[in-house]
N, C-alpha and C positions, 0 to 999 in steps of 0.2 A: 317089917318086924325084924328086930335084931336078935337072932337066936344065939344060944351058947355055941353051937357049931360054927356059925358065921363069925363069931368073935374069935374062936380058936384059929380059923383060917386066915384071919387078918393079922394075927400076931407076927408072923415072919415079915410081912410087909412093914408093919409098924417098927419092928426092930431094925430093919434095913434102912428105914427112912433117914435117920440121923447120919448114917454113913454115906448114903447117896447125896444128901444135902451138902455134907462136908466135901465130898469129891467134886460136886458141881461148883461149890464156892472156890475150890482150889483151881479148877480148870477154866472157869469163866474168864478170869482176868487175862489168860493167855489168848482167848478167842477174841475178846472185846478190846484189848489194849495191845496192839502190835508194838514191837520195839520201835522207838523213834529212829528215823533216818539220821545217821551221823554225818556231820560236816566232812567234806572231802577236800583234798588239796588240788589246786590247779596251778600248773606251771605255764608261764607265758614266755615265748621267745620274742625278741624285739630286734628292731633294726638299729644297731649302734652307730651306723654311718649317718644317721639323721637325728636331729634334736639332741635329747639328753639321755636317752636310754643307754644302759650299761651292760645288759646281758639278759640272764634268765630271772624272771620275777615269780614270786609265789604268793598265792592267795588261798583263803579258805572259802569254800562254797557250801551253803546250807541248802540241801535239796528240799527241805520242808518249807522254807520261806522263799527260796530263790535269791537269797542275798549273798553277795560277793564282798569279801573284805578288800580293802585297798591293797593292791600288790606291793610287796617289798622285795628288794633285791636279794636273790638267793645265790647267785654266782655271777661274777664278772667274766664275760667271754664275748668274743667278737661275733656279731651278726648271727645269733642262733635262730635261724629262720625256720628250722624244722626240728622236732624233738621225737624221741621214741623211748619207751620203757621196756625193761627186761620183763619176761613172764613172771608170774607169781611163784613159779616152781623153783626159783634159783635162790631162795633165802632172801637176804636183804636186797631190795630192788636197786637197779641202776638206771640212770637216765643218760641218754646219748643225744648229743646236739651237733648238727652240722654248723660249721663256721663259714658262712656264705660270703667269703671274700673272693672277688672276681679276678684272682691271679693265682700263680703257682703256689703261693703260701697258704692256700685254703687248707683247712684241717677238719678233723672230727674229734670232739672232746667227750670223754666219758666221765660220769660222776656217780658217786655212791650216795644214795639217800641215807645219810649217816644217822638220822634220828627220825624214827617213824612217828614220833609224837609232834615234831615241829616241821618235818619236811626238809630239814637242812641238807644242803648239798656239799659234798666233799670231792674235789677233783681226784680222778684216778690216773688218767693219762690222756695224751693227745697224739694223734697220728695223722699223716698226710691223707688228704681226700683223693689223691691221684687224679686231680683235675680241678680247674677253676670253677667257682660258683656252685658248690654243692647245695642242693635245694631239697633233698628228700633222703630220709634214712628209715630203714625197716629192719626189724629183727625177726628171725624165724621163730616158730612156736616153741622150739626147744631152748631158745636162748643161746645157741651155740654159734650162730653166724649172723653177721650184719651186712647190709647192702646199701650202697649210696649211689644217688644219681648226681652227676656233675653237669649242670645246665650249660655253663659257658665252656667247660672243658670237653664237651661232646663225648663223655665217657661215663661208664659205671664202674664201681669197684666193690669187691667183696672182702670180708674180714672174718677171722675167727674171734670169738669172744673167749678170752682166757678165764680160768677159774676165779681170778681176782675181780673180774668184770672189765678189765682192761681190754682194749682192742689190739689185735695183732697189726703188723704192717699189712698193707693190701696183699691179699692172696692172689686175686685176679684183678686186672684192669683191662677193660674192653673198650676199644676205640670205635666210636660210632661213625667216624669219618670213613671207615672201611666201606667200600661200595656195596658189600653184601647187605648192609642195613638200609639200602634203598636210596632213591634220589631225593634231593631237597624239594620242598614244597614251593608253590608259586609265589608266596608272600615274601618278596625279596628283603623286606625290612626285618622280618621276624624269623625267616626260614633260610637265612644265608648259610648256616651250618646246622648240623644235628644238635638238638637240644633235649637230651633225656631229662624228663621232668618228674618222674616218679618211679619208684621200685616197690612193687607190691607182691606179697606172698599169696599164693593160691590157697583156698580153704583147706586142702589136704596137705599143705606145707611141702609140696614136692616141686613146685614151679615158681619162678620169679617172672613177673610181668612188668615190662618197661614201656611207658608212654614216651614216645619221641615226638615232641612238638615240631621239630625242624623237618622231619621226614614223613610225618603223617602216618606213622606205623606204631603198632604195639608188638614188641618182641616178647617171646616166651622162651625161657630157659629152664631146663631141668637142673635142679640143684642138689648138692649133697651137704646138708647142714653140718655134718661132722667135720668136713674139710673146708667148707665155704667155696667149693669149686662149682663151676657152671658148665653145663653141656652146650652143644651148638644151638644157636637160636633158630626159632621159627618165627616168621613175620606175618602179621595180619593187618588189614586195612579196612577203613570204613568206605573206601572208594570215593572219597571227597577230598581231593587235594586242596590244601590251604586251611583245613579245619583246625589243625594244631592240637592233638591229644595232650591233655594235661594230667589229670588224676582219674582214678577209677574207684568204684565201690562194688563189692560183691554182694549180691542178695543173700540173706541168711540160708536160703535153700541150696546155695552153692552152685546153682545151674545158670543163673543170670548175672551178667556183668554189665555195669553202666560206666561209660567213659565220657567225661566232660571235656569238651573241646574249647580251648581258650580263644582261638582266633575267630571262629564263626559263631560262637556262643550257642552251641548245641550239645545235646546228650545223645550218645549212641547206645543202643541195647544190643548186646552180644549174647549168644548161647555158648556156655562153657562146658567142655567135656574133656575127658582124658581117655587115652587108649589103655587097654588092659595088659599090654606087653610088660613082662617083668624085666626084660633086659634093656629095652629102649622105649620107655613110656613117653608119650607126647601129650602136651596140652594144646587143645584146639579151640579157636574162636570162630563162631559163625555169625556174621553180621545179619541182623534181622531187617536192615534197610528201612528202619522206621525212626529217624532222628526227630527230636523235638527241640524247639527253640527255648532257650532260657530267658530271653528278653521279650518284651512286648513287641507285637508286630510293627508298631510305629517307631520303635527306638532304633537308631542307626547302628548297624552291626559294627561299623568302623570305630564307633565311640565306646565300645564295650569290650571287656575281656572277661570271659567266664573264669571262675576260680575254683571253688571247692564243691564236692559232692559227697553226700552221706545218706545212709538208709537207716530208718528206725529199726530197732531190734526185732519188732514184730513183723518186719518185712512189708508193711502196708504203705509206707510213705517214703519218698525220696526228696531230699532237700538240696538246693544249689544256691550259689551266690554269684552276683554280677558286679564287676567293678566298672563304673561308668554309669550304668543305670542305678548303681548302688542299691541293689535289692536282694532280698531273700525270696526264693521261689519254692513252693511246695507242690509236689506231684503225687497223685494216688497211683499205686502200683497194682495193676490188675492181677488177681490171684491165679487166673488161668494161664496167662502167657507173659506177664511182666510188662505189658504195655503201660505207658505213662499218660495220665490225664491231669491237666492243670487244675489245682485246687485253690491256690492263693499266690498273690504277688504282694510283697510288703516292703516298705523301706527298711534298710538295714540299720537305721538309727544313727547313721554317720556317713563316712566317706571311705570308699575302697575296702570292702569286706573281703580281705585276702583269705581269711580262714574262719571257720566256725565249727562248733562241735556240740553234740547233744550230751547232756550230763548223764551219769550212770542210771538215774531214776527215769530218764526219758521224759521228764516233765518240763525240762528247761533247755533252751538253746543259748549258747554263749557265742557272740559274734565279735571278732576283733576287727575294728575299723582302722586300718593302718594310717590313713591320711587325715583322720579327725581325732587321733590319739585317744581312743576310748574302747572299752569293752561294753557292749550292749547285751542285756539279758532279756530274753523273750520267754514267756510262758507258753507251753505246748499242750494242746488238747490231744490226747492219745486216740480218741474216737474219730475225730475229723482230720487230724494231722495239722490243723491250722495253728499258727502261732500268733501271739498278741503281745504288744509292747512297743518299745522297750519298757519293762517294769523297773529297770535300774540301768544307769550308765556310769561306769567307773573310769576315771582318767588313767590312761597308761600311754606313754609315748611310743608311737610306731609299733603296735602289736602285730606280729606276723604269724603266731601260732599259739594254740591253747591245748593243753594236755591234762586230762584228769588222772589223778594217781590215787 
């Protein structure tokens, strides 16, 4: 029975109903229709000493569809085998490229991303790399310092990043032929001299880690980003001479470090920690002694060189590439201790996967196949870590590096 009292009690609700409905109709689109993922730029470094490549190429990538546009030349420059971007905190972003010429004329070139709408590059300056065959460049998190590894020159170098984005002349140049960096490894063909292969910043931005393929060591330097100066090195090893450390990847928790070894096709897991000293802090690596193979048990080690390593942003999966077996490999990372378990081995979709990268959405993997002149795109499942494809293959001569911007 609907009484007068009951009717009066429902009046406030009836009056509020139109306002509530209007509010819900206003809010609902934002809950049900997330903003579409916008296309992003991808810069590709190429080997200008082979084929017809002329420098750095630029594409647009659509994370919604996984489609990559045909790369177009963005800047002519010699052998840009590795690229780095300035942090987002410095205004208009800059791109830095090593010019991997295997003699004393090797250099580092800096570019301004002159137009954020087109990704166009404008040269800023060029400086000596302080060694032949530069193969890796990193910027610290503040964007004030840059570091370079010179593979054939057996050296690393540091630079200040000037307000214009230009690099200074080398602030420090460290010769790895100095006996303090250890003995050469037993592989006489590949370890005849020291070969610094990567320069990587620690998660707290206080240390620089250097993988030396020629001496089977990882060097750790304390750095001062404001001056680009380095402290004395500490050396760490996996205790397997001939392994050939190449690149590293830090786990998002900042405590686990994974080093991929080029010569014996393995991945080492280290525990990373730092001392609390304010005057002389140290970065320390502890080898867990649990290497895993990147290649199948039946594939000959001598016919493969491991190349790249990367970890998903959620920290659940590690990815690696093999040149020779021409594969991409997926490992699950145990949340308790960081141990690796094989999930998948898949063809790279071409030949010689020198470098690959996950896109910002983590739904796609782009693999540059250097000797088959192509970029292969793979779809990634975030729950299982597995990749499928290639879903697309784009021609590009001698791709050596891919960088999302």
